[in-house]
N, CA and C of each residue as an Amber inpcrd file, in Angstrom:
protein
   354
   0.9680000  -1.1740000  -0.0650000  -0.1520000  -0.1490000   0.0710000
   0.9680000   1.2190000  -0.0930000   0.5680000   2.1970000  -0.6880000
   1.0860000   3.4930000  -0.8860000   0.3360000   4.7590000  -0.4700000
   1.0410000   5.5080000   0.4480000   0.1140000   6.5320000   0.5920000
   0.7630000   7.9030000   0.5190000   0.1950000   8.7900000   0.7240000
   0.6660000  10.1570000   0.3350000  -0.1200000  10.9090000   0.9880000
   0.7200000  11.8210000   1.9870000  -0.0240000  12.9460000   2.6560000
   0.9990000  13.7720000   3.1710000   0.8340000  15.0030000   2.9950000
   1.5700000  16.3890000   3.1010000   0.8140000  17.3170000   3.9520000
   1.3330000  18.2500000   4.7900000   0.5260000  18.6080000   5.8530000
  -0.2870000  19.8360000   4.8660000  -1.2880000  19.7970000   4.8600000
  -2.1670000  20.7850000   4.3450000  -2.6820000  20.4590000   2.8380000
  -2.1670000  19.2460000   2.4530000  -2.3540000  18.9290000   1.3280000
  -3.5250000  17.2680000   1.2590000  -4.1210000  16.8370000   0.3360000
  -4.9040000  15.8920000   0.0030000  -3.9720000  14.5350000   0.4380000
  -4.7750000  13.8330000   0.9500000  -4.4440000  12.1250000   1.1400000
  -4.6650000  11.1810000  -0.1630000  -4.1020000  10.5040000  -0.6310000
  -4.0580000   9.4040000  -1.5830000  -3.4370000   8.0650000  -0.9750000
  -4.3270000   7.1790000  -0.9900000  -3.8460000   5.8160000  -0.4760000
  -4.0060000   4.8100000  -1.6890000  -3.3310000   3.9890000  -2.1530000
  -3.2870000   3.0940000  -3.4180000  -2.8870000   1.7910000  -2.8990000
  -4.0580000   0.7260000  -2.9710000  -3.5250000  -0.7140000  -2.4580000
  -3.6770000  -1.2730000  -3.6760000  -2.6770000  -2.1650000  -3.9820000
  -2.4120000  -3.0490000  -5.0620000  -2.4460000  -4.4990000  -4.9320000
  -3.4920000  -5.0880000  -5.9110000  -3.6460000  -6.5080000  -5.6240000
  -4.1570000  -7.0820000  -7.0780000  -2.9860000  -8.0820000  -7.0130000
  -2.8410000  -9.0690000  -8.3380000  -4.1880000 -10.0520000  -8.2790000
  -5.2690000  -9.6490000  -9.0240000  -6.4890000 -10.5910000  -8.5550000
  -6.7400000 -11.4510000  -9.5790000  -5.7550000 -11.5680000 -10.9120000
  -5.6910000 -13.0480000 -11.8280000  -4.6960000 -12.6040000 -12.5730000
  -4.1970000 -13.8780000 -13.3060000  -3.2000000 -13.9050000 -14.0640000
  -2.9910000 -12.4540000 -15.1780000  -2.1870000 -11.7680000 -14.8310000
  -1.8950000 -10.4040000 -15.7780000  -2.8540000  -9.4210000 -15.4230000
  -3.7690000  -9.5340000 -13.9800000  -4.6460000  -8.5330000 -13.9890000
  -4.3630000  -7.9430000 -12.5350000  -4.2520000  -6.6680000 -12.4730000
  -3.6840000  -6.0200000 -11.3390000  -5.2130000  -4.8400000 -10.8340000
  -5.4590000  -4.8960000  -9.7420000  -6.3110000  -4.1250000  -9.3780000
  -5.9370000  -2.9730000  -8.4750000  -5.9920000  -1.6870000  -8.7180000
  -5.5930000  -0.7230000  -7.7860000  -6.7170000  -0.0180000  -7.2020000
  -6.6110000  -0.1120000  -5.6990000  -7.9200000   0.5780000  -5.0690000
  -7.4710000   1.8250000  -4.7970000  -7.9860000   2.8630000  -4.9420000
  -7.5580000   4.3470000  -4.8160000  -8.6640000   4.9630000  -3.9200000
  -7.9650000   5.4110000  -2.8840000  -8.8370000   5.9620000  -1.7250000
  -8.3030000   7.7920000  -1.5840000  -9.0180000   8.2720000  -1.6600000
  -8.5300000  10.0380000  -1.4020000  -9.1500000  10.7710000  -2.3250000
  -8.1470000  11.7290000  -2.5100000  -8.0950000  12.7420000  -3.7250000
  -7.1200000  12.5470000  -4.6130000  -7.7230000  12.6990000  -5.8940000
  -6.6730000  12.1050000  -6.9940000  -6.7280000  13.9230000  -7.6430000
  -5.6770000  14.4530000  -7.3580000  -5.5200000  16.0250000  -7.5630000
  -4.1080000  16.3190000  -7.9660000  -3.8130000  17.2530000  -7.8560000
  -2.3880000  18.2150000  -8.2680000  -1.6100000  17.4380000  -7.3670000
  -1.6200000  17.3990000  -6.2590000  -1.0160000  16.8520000  -5.1530000
  -0.3250000  15.3090000  -5.2520000  -1.6100000  14.6450000  -5.7740000
  -1.5180000  13.1260000  -5.7020000  -1.3080000  12.1960000  -7.1290000
  -1.7990000  12.9650000  -8.1030000  -1.7020000  12.5770000  -9.2960000
  -0.3960000  11.7450000  -9.7970000   0.7690000  12.2680000  -9.5550000
   2.1590000  11.7580000  -9.6030000   2.1530000  10.3170000  -9.1950000
   1.8430000  10.2090000  -8.0350000   1.8250000   9.1900000  -7.2010000
   0.9290000   8.0630000  -7.7680000  -0.2250000   8.4430000  -8.1800000
  -1.1200000   7.5160000  -8.9420000  -0.3480000   6.9020000 -10.3390000
   0.1360000   7.8080000 -11.0570000   0.4630000   7.3020000 -12.0850000
   1.9610000   6.7610000 -11.9500000   2.4460000   6.7260000 -11.3880000
   3.7490000   5.7550000 -10.6040000   3.2080000   4.5150000 -10.5060000
   1.8840000   4.3690000  -9.6220000   1.5180000   3.0080000  -9.3040000
   1.0990000   2.1100000 -10.6170000   0.5420000   3.2130000 -11.4060000
  -0.0340000   2.3590000 -12.8770000   1.2690000   1.9830000 -13.4590000
   2.0840000   3.0050000 -13.5570000   3.2170000   2.5860000 -14.3430000
   4.1230000   0.9930000 -13.8410000   3.9930000   1.2000000 -12.4560000
   4.7990000   0.1180000 -11.7020000   4.2150000  -1.1290000 -12.1310000
   2.7230000  -1.0160000 -11.8950000   1.7930000  -2.4000000 -12.2540000
   2.0850000  -3.0300000 -13.7950000   2.0490000  -2.2030000 -14.6050000
   2.5310000  -2.2830000 -16.1330000   3.9150000  -2.7760000 -16.3090000
   4.9520000  -2.3450000 -15.2250000   6.3340000  -2.5060000 -15.4620000
   6.3820000  -4.0690000 -14.7310000   5.5620000  -4.4200000 -13.9430000
   5.3870000  -5.7560000 -13.3360000   4.9010000  -6.7600000 -14.2700000
   4.1180000  -6.4770000 -15.1570000   3.9900000  -7.5850000 -16.3610000
   2.3960000  -7.4120000 -16.2550000   1.8620000  -6.4580000 -15.7560000
   0.2150000  -6.8400000 -15.7850000  -0.2350000  -6.3200000 -17.2350000
  -1.1290000  -7.3870000 -17.8340000  -1.7380000  -6.9070000 -18.9500000
  -3.0200000  -5.7020000 -19.0800000  -3.5540000  -5.9730000 -17.7690000
  -4.7610000  -4.9720000 -17.4420000  -4.6650000  -4.5280000 -15.9990000
  -4.7740000  -3.3070000 -16.2570000  -4.6820000  -2.4500000 -14.7360000
  -5.9520000  -1.6460000 -14.4370000  -6.8290000  -2.2550000 -13.5220000
  -7.9360000  -1.5900000 -13.2970000  -7.8080000  -0.6740000 -11.6820000
  -8.3260000   0.4660000 -12.0570000  -8.3130000   1.3010000 -10.8820000
  -9.7340000   1.7850000 -10.2930000  -9.8450000   0.9380000  -8.9800000
 -10.8830000   1.0270000  -8.4320000 -11.1620000   2.7210000  -7.9530000
 -11.7370000   3.2750000  -8.2580000 -11.8670000   4.9110000  -7.6280000
 -13.2920000   5.0980000  -7.2020000 -13.6550000   3.9040000  -6.8070000
 -14.8530000   4.2910000  -5.7640000 -14.9190000   5.1170000  -4.4670000
 -13.8230000   5.0950000  -4.0120000 -13.4400000   5.8780000  -2.9310000
 -12.7760000   6.8480000  -2.9530000 -12.5230000   7.5250000  -4.4220000
 -12.1970000   8.8450000  -4.5620000 -13.2200000   9.8010000  -4.6130000
 -12.8830000  10.7320000  -3.1650000 -13.9810000  11.8160000  -3.0790000
 -13.4770000  12.8930000  -3.8260000 -12.4820000  13.1840000  -4.4690000
 -12.1430000  14.4940000  -5.1300000 -11.2920000  14.1320000  -6.4450000
 -11.4660000  14.9980000  -7.4840000 -10.6060000  14.8000000  -8.8290000
 -10.6500000  16.2010000  -9.2720000  -9.4200000  16.7720000  -9.8590000
  -9.3020000  17.6420000 -10.2860000  -8.4320000  17.5380000 -11.8230000
  -8.4730000  18.7320000 -12.5430000  -7.9500000  18.3670000 -13.9230000
  -6.4830000  17.5910000 -13.6860000  -5.5870000  17.7310000 -12.6670000
  -4.3250000  17.0130000 -12.7600000  -5.0570000  15.3120000 -12.5780000
  -5.8650000  15.1260000 -11.6820000  -6.2560000  13.7530000 -11.5590000
  -6.8510000  13.3260000 -12.9000000  -7.5650000  14.0500000 -13.8220000
  -7.8620000  13.4310000 -14.8340000  -6.9350000  13.2820000 -15.8530000
  -6.2760000  14.2660000 -15.7450000  -4.9810000  14.0830000 -16.7250000
  -4.1550000  12.8300000 -16.3800000  -4.0700000  12.2600000 -15.1750000
  -3.3220000  11.1160000 -14.8640000  -4.1020000   9.9830000 -15.3130000
  -5.5710000   9.8080000 -15.2630000  -6.2830000   9.0210000 -15.7980000
  -5.8860000   8.9720000 -17.3350000  -6.2560000  10.2080000 -18.2560000
  -5.6730000  10.0120000 -19.3410000  -4.3680000   9.4980000 -19.7020000
  -3.3220000   9.8580000 -18.9510000  -1.9290000   9.2480000 -19.4270000
  -1.8770000   7.8760000 -19.1240000  -2.6910000   7.4130000 -18.0390000
  -2.5800000   5.7490000 -17.9310000  -3.3290000   5.2740000 -19.3120000
  -4.2220000   5.7340000 -19.6150000  -5.0480000   5.0930000 -20.8160000
  -4.1060000   5.0470000 -22.0170000  -3.4890000   6.2130000 -22.3240000
  -2.4850000   6.2760000 -23.1300000  -1.5180000   5.4410000 -23.1370000
  -0.8810000   5.3780000 -22.1700000   0.4940000   4.4310000 -21.7580000
  -0.0480000   3.0420000 -22.0800000  -1.3960000   2.4960000 -21.6650000
  -1.6520000   1.2330000 -21.7130000  -1.9550000   1.0810000 -23.3040000
  -2.8960000   1.9720000 -23.8290000  -3.0330000   1.5610000 -25.4570000
  -1.7390000   1.5090000 -26.2030000  -0.8150000   2.5110000 -25.8090000
   0.4770000   2.3590000 -26.9780000   1.0440000   1.0800000 -26.4560000
   0.9340000   0.3690000 -25.3350000   1.7510000  -0.6220000 -25.0420000
   1.0320000  -2.1340000 -25.3880000  -0.2440000  -1.6810000 -25.7670000
  -1.1800000  -3.0210000 -26.1810000  -1.4800000  -3.4380000 -24.8570000
  -1.7590000  -2.7770000 -23.7570000  -2.2210000  -3.1200000 -22.6090000
  -3.8080000  -2.4730000 -22.2330000  -4.3160000  -2.9390000 -21.2400000
  -5.6800000  -2.4260000 -21.0520000  -5.5630000  -1.3930000 -19.5520000
  -6.0940000  -0.4120000 -19.2970000  -6.3630000   0.2600000 -18.2190000
  -7.8670000   0.6020000 -18.2010000  -8.1730000   0.2660000 -17.1450000
  -9.7970000   0.7690000 -16.8370000  -9.9660000   1.6460000 -15.4820000
 -11.0820000   1.9380000 -15.4250000 -11.5350000   2.4610000 -14.2280000
 -12.7020000   1.6230000 -13.7020000 -12.9870000   1.6030000 -12.2840000
 -14.1700000   0.7660000 -11.8710000 -14.8340000   1.4510000 -10.6780000
 -15.8640000   1.7270000 -10.7540000 -16.8750000   2.4060000  -9.8430000
 -16.8590000   3.7990000  -9.4550000 -16.4330000   4.8740000 -10.5350000
 -16.4480000   6.0070000 -10.2800000 -17.8570000   6.3370000  -9.6900000
 -17.9310000   7.1820000  -8.5810000 -19.0530000   7.7520000  -7.8570000
 -19.8250000   8.8290000  -8.6840000 -20.8940000   9.4190000  -8.5390000
 -21.7500000  10.3240000  -9.0470000 -20.8210000  11.4560000  -9.9130000
 -19.9120000  11.7840000  -8.8720000 -19.5760000  13.2650000  -9.1740000
 -18.4540000  12.9870000  -9.9420000 -17.6570000  11.9880000 -10.0270000
 -16.6920000  11.5760000 -10.9280000 -17.2370000  11.1260000 -12.4090000
 -18.2700000  10.4370000 -12.2620000 -18.7630000  10.0160000 -13.4830000
 -19.5020000  11.0760000 -14.3910000 -19.7460000  12.1400000 -13.3820000
 -20.1260000  13.4690000 -14.0860000 -19.3030000  14.1610000 -14.8790000
 -18.1070000  14.2000000 -14.3250000 -16.8350000  14.7060000 -14.8580000
 -16.3660000  14.1690000 -15.9590000 -16.7640000  12.8420000 -15.9500000
 -16.0890000  12.1880000 -16.9550000 -16.8230000  12.3190000 -18.2710000
 -18.5180000  12.2690000 -18.1800000 -19.2150000  12.8330000 -19.0620000
 -19.3010000  13.9730000 -19.6040000 -19.1540000  15.1080000 -18.9200000
 -18.9570000  16.6790000 -19.1410000 -17.9040000  16.8080000 -20.2140000
 -16.8290000  16.0740000 -19.8720000 -15.4380000  16.4090000 -20.1330000
 -15.3940000  15.3300000 -21.7020000 -16.0810000  14.3290000 -21.7780000
 -16.1760000  13.5340000 -22.8560000 -15.0720000  12.1940000 -22.5790000
 -14.4610000  12.1800000 -21.5220000 -13.8790000  11.0070000 -21.0940000
 -14.4020000   9.9090000 -20.8730000 -15.8400000   9.7430000 -20.7150000
 -16.3420000   8.5390000 -20.7530000 -16.5840000   7.7020000 -21.9050000
 -16.4200000   8.4450000 -23.0210000 -16.4820000   7.5740000 -24.3860000
 -14.9440000   7.5080000 -24.9090000 -13.6630000   7.7110000 -23.8330000
 -12.4960000   7.3870000 -24.4390000 -11.9930000   6.6240000 -23.1980000
 -12.0680000   6.7610000 -21.8910000 -11.7130000   5.8900000 -20.8400000
 -12.4480000   4.5080000 -20.9070000 -12.0420000   3.5060000 -20.5270000
 -12.6510000   2.2830000 -20.3780000 -13.3020000   2.2420000 -19.0620000
 -14.5990000   2.1620000 -18.9310000 -15.1760000   2.2880000 -17.4590000
 -15.7730000   1.0400000 -17.0830000 -15.4510000   0.0720000 -16.3690000
 -15.6250000  -1.4390000 -16.0220000 -16.8890000  -1.0610000 -15.3230000
 -17.7100000  -2.3740000 -15.4830000 -18.7520000  -2.5290000 -14.5550000
 -18.0920000  -3.1510000 -13.2600000 -18.7490000  -2.6590000 -11.9870000
 -18.3160000  -3.3220000 -10.7880000 -18.4690000  -5.3290000 -10.9330000
 -17.3760000  -5.4830000 -10.2310000 -17.4690000  -7.1070000 -10.1760000
 -18.5120000  -7.6470000  -9.2800000 -18.7250000  -8.9420000  -9.5300000
 -19.8330000  -9.5080000  -8.5680000 -19.0020000  -9.1820000  -7.1040000
 -19.9560000  -9.1350000  -6.0940000 -19.5050000  -8.9490000  -4.8880000
 -18.8160000  -7.5100000  -4.5520000 -18.6580000  -6.7190000  -5.4000000
 -18.4120000  -5.4700000  -4.9430000 -19.4280000  -4.5830000  -4.3380000
């Protein structure tokens, strides 16, 4: 688990789990913003470098996302696409889903349905 917290700044926690052969789920909790987007990008990159064919970011516990957070999602998608791999989001809440829709990113990013038992 990776945690990023600085005084006066947002907190981001990322728990990494290999759930199947070649599939990694990053459970992201907190704010995905200017202060934490780099940490998120590094976690995605590390999962792909470790051999994951698919990285799914469970963002159901992300309470805030700004433009830097959206840019991190786009970079993860682009890196996966260029490498012939898959990056998906799972469980965006109403606010994040609305942002994705308004920006058109809901048609670009792969938004996975929640798994059974979620």
